[in-house]
C-alpha positions in Angstrom: 19.0 26.2 9.6 19.5 27.2 5.6 16.5 26.7 3.2 18.3 24.3 1.0 17.8 22.1 4.5 14.5 23.2 4.7 13.8 22.1 1.3 15.8 19.0 0.5 13.9 16.5 2.7 12.6 13.4 0.8 16.0 11.7 2.1 14.6 13.0 5.9 17.5 14.4 7.3 16.7 14.5 10.8 15.8 10.9 10.6 19.7 10.1 8.9 21.6 7.3 10.4 18.1 6.8 13.3 18.3 4.3 15.6 15.4 1.3 16.6 14.4 2.5 20.4 13.6 -1.2 22.2 10.0 -1.1 22.8 8.8 -3.5 25.8 10.7 -5.8 28.5 13.4 -7.3 26.7 14.0 -11.3 26.5 16.3 -12.1 29.9 18.0 -14.7 27.5 17.3 -13.6 23.4 19.8 -11.6 21.7 19.6 -7.8 21.6 19.5 -5.8 18.1 20.2 -2.9 16.9 18.9 -1.5 13.7 20.3 2.0 12.0 19.0 3.1 9.0 19.8 5.3 6.1 17.9 6.6 3.0 14.0 6.8 2.0 10.9 6.3 3.6 10.7 3.1 2.1 14.4 2.1 3.8 13.1 3.6 7.4 9.8 1.1 6.8 12.2 -2.0 5.7 13.8 -1.7 8.7 10.2 -2.3 10.8 9.7 -5.5 8.4 13.0 -6.7 10.0 13.0 -5.7 13.4 10.0 -7.8 13.3 11.0 -10.8 11.8 13.8 -11.1 14.4 11.2 -10.4 17.5 10.2 -13.5 16.1 13.2 -14.9 16.6 13.8 -14.3 20.2 15.8 -10.9 19.9 15.2 -7.8 21.6 15.9 -4.3 20.2 18.4 -1.9 21.9 19.2 1.5 21.4 22.6 1.3 22.7 24.7 -0.5 19.5 27.5 -1.1 21.9 25.2 -3.4 24.4 23.9 -5.2 20.6 25.1 -8.7 20.1 23.2 -8.1 16.3 23.9 -4.2 14.9 22.3 -3.7 11.4 22.5 -0.4 9.2 20.2 -0.1 6.4 21.4 1.3 3.4 20.9 3.8 0.9 22.8 4.0 -2.9 20.6 6.9 -4.4 23.7 9.2 -3.1 27.6 9.3 -2.3 27.2 11.0 1.2 25.9 8.3 2.5 27.4 5.9 0.9 30.5 7.6 2.2 28.0 7.8 5.6 27.8 4.7 6.0 31.7 3.2 5.6 32.3 5.8 8.2 29.7 4.7 10.4 30.9 0.8 10.2 34.2 1.6 10.6 33.2 2.6 14.3 30.9 -0.8 14.7 34.3 -2.8 13.9 36.5 -1.4 16.8 33.4 -1.8 19.4 33.6 -6.0 17.9 37.6 -5.9 18.7 36.0 -5.7 22.4 33.2 -7.8 21.4 34.3 -10.6 18.9 30.7 -12.8 19.6 29.0 -9.5 17.7 28.2 -9.3 14.1 27.6 -6.7 12.0 25.3 -6.5 8.4 24.6 -4.6 5.7 21.6 -4.3 4.7 19.4 -2.6 2.3 21.0 -0.9 -1.4 24.4 -0.5 -0.4 24.6 -4.2 0.3 23.1 -5.1 -3.0 25.3 -3.2 -4.9 28.9 -3.6 -2.8 28.2 -6.8 -1.3 31.9 -7.7 -2.3 33.7 -4.9 -1.3 31.8 -4.8 2.3 32.4 -8.7 2.9 35.9 -9.5 0.9 38.0 -6.3 0.8 37.1 -3.6 3.4 36.3 -6.6 5.7 34.0 -4.2 7.2 30.8 -6.4 8.1 30.0 -9.9 8.5 26.4 -10.3 7.2 25.5 -8.7 4.2 21.2 -8.9 3.2 19.6 -6.8 0.0 15.9 -6.3 -0.2 14.2 -9.1 -0.9 16.4 -11.1 1.0 15.4 -10.7 4.8 13.1 -13.8 5.4 16.7 -15.2 5.3 18.4 -13.7 8.3 18.0 -15.8 10.5 19.8 -18.2 9.1 22.2 -16.0 7.2 23.0 -15.1 11.2 22.8 -18.7 12.4 25.8 -19.3 9.2 27.5 -16.3 10.5 28.1 -17.3 14.1 29.4 -20.2 13.3 32.2 -17.4 11.5 30.6 -18.2 7.7 29.2 -15.3 6.3 26.2 -14.7 5.9 25.3 -13.4 2.3 22.1 -13.0 0.2 21.3 -10.1 -2.2 19.2 -12.1 -4.6 15.9 -9.8 -5.7 12.8 -11.6 -6.1 9.9 -11.0 -8.6 7.1 -11.9 -6.1 8.7 -10.4 -2.3 6.5 -8.1 -0.8 6.8 -9.0 2.9 3.1 -8.7 2.5 2.7 -10.7 5.7 4.9 -9.7 8.0 3.3 -7.3 10.4 5.5 -4.3 11.4 7.5 -3.1 13.9 6.5 0.6 14.1 9.5 0.9 16.9 9.7 4.9 16.4 6.4 6.2 16.1 4.4 8.3 17.6 1.7 6.2 17.4 -0.2 8.7 14.9 1.0 8.2 12.0 2.3 5.2 9.8 4.1 4.1 6.8 2.3 1.5 5.0 4.6 -0.7 1.9 2.3 -1.1 -1.4 4.9 -1.6 -4.1 8.5 -2.7 -3.6 11.1 -2.6 -7.5 10.8 -0.2 -10.2 10.5 -1.4 -13.6 10.8 2.5 -15.0 14.8 2.6 -15.8 15.6 6.4 -15.2 18.8 6.6 -16.4 20.0 8.8 -13.3 18.4 6.0 -10.7 20.0 2.4 -9.0 16.5 1.3 -7.5 16.0 -0.9 -10.4 19.6 -2.2 -10.3 18.7 -2.7 -5.9 15.6 -3.3 -5.4 14.8 -5.5 -8.5 11.5 -5.2 -10.9 8.0 -4.3 -9.3 5.4 -5.9 -8.1 2.4 -4.9 -5.5 1.5 -6.4 -2.5 -1.9 -8.2 -1.9 -4.9 -5.3 -1.9 -6.1 -7.7 1.1 -2.8 -7.0 3.4 -3.0 -4.1 2.5 -6.1 -3.4 3.6 -5.9 -5.9 6.9 -2.7 -3.3 8.0 -4.7 -0.3 7.0 -8.0 -2.0 9.7 -5.1 -3.2 12.7 -3.6 0.4 12.3 -7.5 2.5 12.5 -7.9 -0.3 16.1 -4.4 0.6 17.5 -5.0 4.5 17.6 -3.6 5.6 14.0 -5.1 8.4 12.1 -3.0 8.9 9.2 -1.2 6.5 6.4 1.0 6.9 4.0 1.0 4.8 0.8 4.1 3.5 0.1 6.3 2.8 -3.0 9.2 3.5 -5.8 6.2 4.4 -7.8 2.5 3.8 -5.6 0.8 4.4 -9.0 1.5 1.7 -11.0 0.7 -0.3 -8.3 -1.5 -3.4 -10.4 -2.5 -6.4 -8.2 -4.1 -9.5 -9.8 -6.1 -12.3 -7.1 -4.9 -15.6 -7.0 -7.7 -17.0 -9.0 -7.2 -14.0 -12.0 -10.9 -12.7 -10.8 -10.1 -9.4 -9.6 -7.7 -6.8 -10.1 -7.0 -4.2 -8.1 -5.8 -0.6 -10.1 -4.0 2.0 -7.8 -7.4 3.6 -7.9 -9.8 1.3 -6.4 -6.8 0.7 -3.8 -7.1 4.4 -2.7 -10.4 3.7 -2.2 -11.1 0.9 0.1 -8.1 2.4 2.1 -9.9 5.6 2.0 -13.4 3.7 3.5 -11.9 2.0 5.8 -12.9 5.4 8.8 -13.7 8.4 7.4 -11.0 9.6 10.6 -8.4 7.7 9.0 -6.1 10.2 6.5 -4.7 8.8 3.7 -1.8 10.0 1.7 0.7 8.5 -0.8 4.6 8.3 -2.4 5.6 8.6 -4.2 4.6 9.0 -8.5 5.6 8.8 -11.6 3.6 11.8 -13.7 2.7 9.0 -16.1 0.5 6.7 -13.9 -1.0 9.5 -12.3 -4.6 9.1 -14.6 -8.3 10.8 -13.9 -9.3 7.7 -12.1 -6.7 8.5 -9.5 -7.7 11.9 -9.4 -11.5 11.8 -9.5 -11.0 9.1 -6.2 -8.8 11.6 -4.5 -11.6 14.3 -5.3 -14.3 12.1 -3.8 -12.7 11.1 -0.6 -12.2 13.5 2.0 -9.8 11.6 3.7 -7.6 11.4 0.7 -5.2 14.3 1.0 -5.4 16.6 -1.8 -1.0 16.6 -2.1 1.1 15.0 -5.2 5.0 14.3 -5.5 5.4 14.4 -9.1 9.1 14.4 -9.6 9.3 16.4 -13.1 13.5 15.7 -12.8 14.1 18.7 -15.1 12.0 21.1 -17.3 13.9 20.9 -21.4 12.8 17.7 -23.2 16.5 16.7 -24.3 16.8 16.4 -21.1 14.2 14.6 -19.9 14.6 11.6 -22.8 18.6 11.5 -21.9 17.5 10.7 -18.0 14.6 8.2 -20.0 12.2 9.5 -17.6 9.4 9.3 -21.0 7.1 12.7 -20.8 8.2 16.1 -22.1 8.3 19.4 -20.7 4.9 19.6 -22.9 2.8 17.0 -21.5 4.1 17.3 -17.8 2.8 20.8 -17.8 -0.9 19.5 -19.4 -0.4 16.9 -16.6 -0.5 19.6 -14.0 -2.9 21.4 -15.4 -4.8 18.3 -15.7 -4.4 18.1 -11.7 -5.6 21.7 -11.3 -8.5 21.3 -12.9 -9.8 18.0 -10.9 -8.2 19.2 -7.7 -7.8 22.8 -7.2 -6.6 23.4 -4.2 -4.2 20.2 -4.5 -0.7 21.0 -3.2 1.8 19.8 -6.1 5.9 19.2 -5.2 8.6 17.9 -7.1 11.8 16.8 -7.4 14.4 18.7 -9.5 18.6 17.3 -10.2 20.7 19.9 -11.5 23.8 19.6 -14.1 22.3 16.6 -15.4 25.1 15.3 -18.7 25.3 17.7 -21.7 22.9 19.5 -19.6 23.2 23.4 -20.8 22.6 26.5 -19.7 19.5 27.0 -21.4 18.4 24.1 -20.9 18.9 24.4 -17.3 16.1 28.1 -17.2 13.9 26.2 -18.6 14.0 23.9 -15.1 12.9 27.0 -13.5 10.4 28.5 -15.8 8.1 25.1 -15.5 8.9 25.8 -11.8 7.4 28.8 -12.5 4.2 28.1 -14.2 3.7 25.1 -11.4 4.4 27.1 -8.2 5.5 23.5 -6.8 4.8 24.1 -3.0 8.1 22.3 -1.8 10.4 20.1 -4.1 13.7 18.2 -3.3 16.3 19.5 -5.2 20.0 18.0 -6.0 22.9 18.2 -8.2 23.9 15.5 -10.0 25.9 12.2 -9.1 27.2 9.5 -11.3 25.8 6.7 -10.0 27.8 3.3 -11.2 26.0 0.9 -13.0 23.3 2.7 -13.9 22.3 3.5 -17.6 23.7 7.1 -17.2 27.4 5.9 -16.4 27.7 3.8 -18.9 25.9 5.9 -22.0 27.0 8.9 -21.0 29.8 11.5 -19.3 29.2 13.2 -16.8 30.0 16.8 -18.0 29.2 18.9 -16.0 31.3 21.0 -13.1 30.7 20.8 -9.5 30.7 24.1 -9.8 28.2 24.8 -12.0 26.6 22.0 -10.6 26.3 23.6 -7.0 25.6 27.1 -9.0 22.2 25.8 -11.1 20.8 23.7 -7.6 21.5 27.3 -5.6 19.8 29.3 -8.6 16.7 26.3 -8.2 16.8 26.6 -4.6 16.2 29.8 -4.5 13.4 29.7 -7.0 11.6 27.3 -4.5 12.1 29.3 -2.0 10.5 32.0 -3.9 7.8 29.9 -4.9 7.3 28.3 -1.4 7.0 31.5 0.5 4.2 32.7 -2.8 2.5 29.5 -1.7 2.3 29.9 2.2 1.3 33.7 1.9 -1.3 32.4 0.0 -2.9 30.2 3.1 -2.7 33.4 5.3 -6.7 33.9 6.0 -7.4 30.7 5.0 -8.7 27.6 7.5 -7.5 24.2 7.9 -8.6 20.6 9.4 -5.5 20.4 10.8 -4.2 16.6 12.4 -2.8 17.4 15.7 0.5 15.3 15.4 3.4 16.8 18.3 4.6 18.8 20.5 6.4 21.7 18.6 10.0 20.8 19.3 10.6 24.6 19.8 7.6 25.6 22.1 6.3 22.7 24.0 2.9 25.0 24.1 2.6 24.9 20.6 1.2 21.7 18.8 2.1 21.0 15.2 0.6 19.1 12.3 -0.2 19.6 8.8 -2.4 20.3 6.3 -4.2 18.4 3.4 -2.0 19.6 1.3 0.9 18.2 3.4 2.3 21.7 4.8 3.7 21.7 8.8 1.4 24.2 10.6 2.5 25.6 13.9 -0.5 27.0 16.5 -0.7 27.3 20.2 -2.7 25.0 22.4 -5.8 25.8 23.0 -7.1 23.6 25.9 -5.8 20.7 28.2 -7.9 18.3 26.7 -6.3 18.5 23.5 -4.2 15.7 22.2 -2.1 14.0 19.5 -4.4 12.2 17.1 -6.7 15.1 17.3 -8.2 17.3 14.4 -7.9 20.7 15.2 -9.3 23.6 12.9 -6.7 26.3 12.4 -7.3 29.6 10.9 -3.9 30.8 9.6 -2.3 34.2 10.1 1.3 34.4 9.5 3.7 31.5 7.6 7.6 31.2 7.1 9.0 30.2 3.8 8.4 26.3 5.4 5.9 26.7 8.1 2.5 28.1 8.5 1.2 29.8 11.7 -2.2 29.5 13.0 -4.6 29.9 15.6 -7.4 27.1 16.6 -11.0 28.3 15.5 -14.4 26.9 16.2 -15.2 25.1 13.0 -15.7 27.0 9.8 
């Protein structure tokens, strides 16, 4: 696998197009649904909510789309490549539908909201179009589409959080789970389509979040990731207005559910990582010491064009503060190469910022103009594809150096690892992650070990993407 593939995992390439597996016994008289998901972790989390709604309405999951009565694709509009892949997939589904006229095909999520007219009327690829805030209306829309009408609901909501719906964790390993805490985004970064496809930011009830976490612990889960477009800006006020919960408060409540439960979170906006959050992370051993802090560019002028609301100097000061309060904290980031009008000197600023911050890992892309964004309306996409790809490769090469350096620094250290699964390459090895979110591979040491156990692992070697170690006694 190329280094760029190893490092470019924000949209986990191994999960793109992943279909839900059936669980339990299919209903004999019920209809079958098939969901295929693309994009970020929020999309996969949303698919679990949709599965729950469908199961409550007498549908059961199938991994075989040819046997399904309802095919749904949960979509992403962040990158053009994703939209092309989804269109191709819809065309394949339409061929199956010709042999099964009663089959319904629907598009969920971000692409549904943005391209509803094209998908329904121009290309006639789908029967249903459901936006991220309209999943509760899915049963009624299915009924409409079954009667020959097009089922459409892409209205964005100011209050929908699906907080009362227990997700169906159809593809889980039983050890780790995502818990959504916010929806939408208020940041309006000029390159990003999310505020237009997922709406304004709103925070889910803290009570419902903690109840979901407690339920997961009861079911045997050992790690949860608090999830949102911007988790750190979480802010919930109860109905009577006498209780306010910030992200730092929520993080503490989650950590207190069980000392054996690991707590992670993603994704952060630099402006919202407050000292309160950092001190809460430092206070609790079971809050993992890793922060994903997207920078996007190392140049202040480009950051202003991106509407990121901070300067290079401000970002570097924030990194310094994280290192001060959490000396052993892992730090990862996002970078965009070739944004509108970026010069060679400004590109070099990104590389020097990376050197200063020593990111453990980064998600790296070249700029791809998305219709409807502020950048598409205001700026000319004037960097050639050749230059974008070259600059991206330089960023990838730089991150490769930093990842290798970071992993080499861990050789000789001992980490507490949560066993997650068997290694794909060797059935005699386990894989898990450090608190800093580094993938670690190590041999099994006895037959009693199983996923969900904590072990201490001493690191003796590494690759650019993985730590290699051996289980040892508690240090």
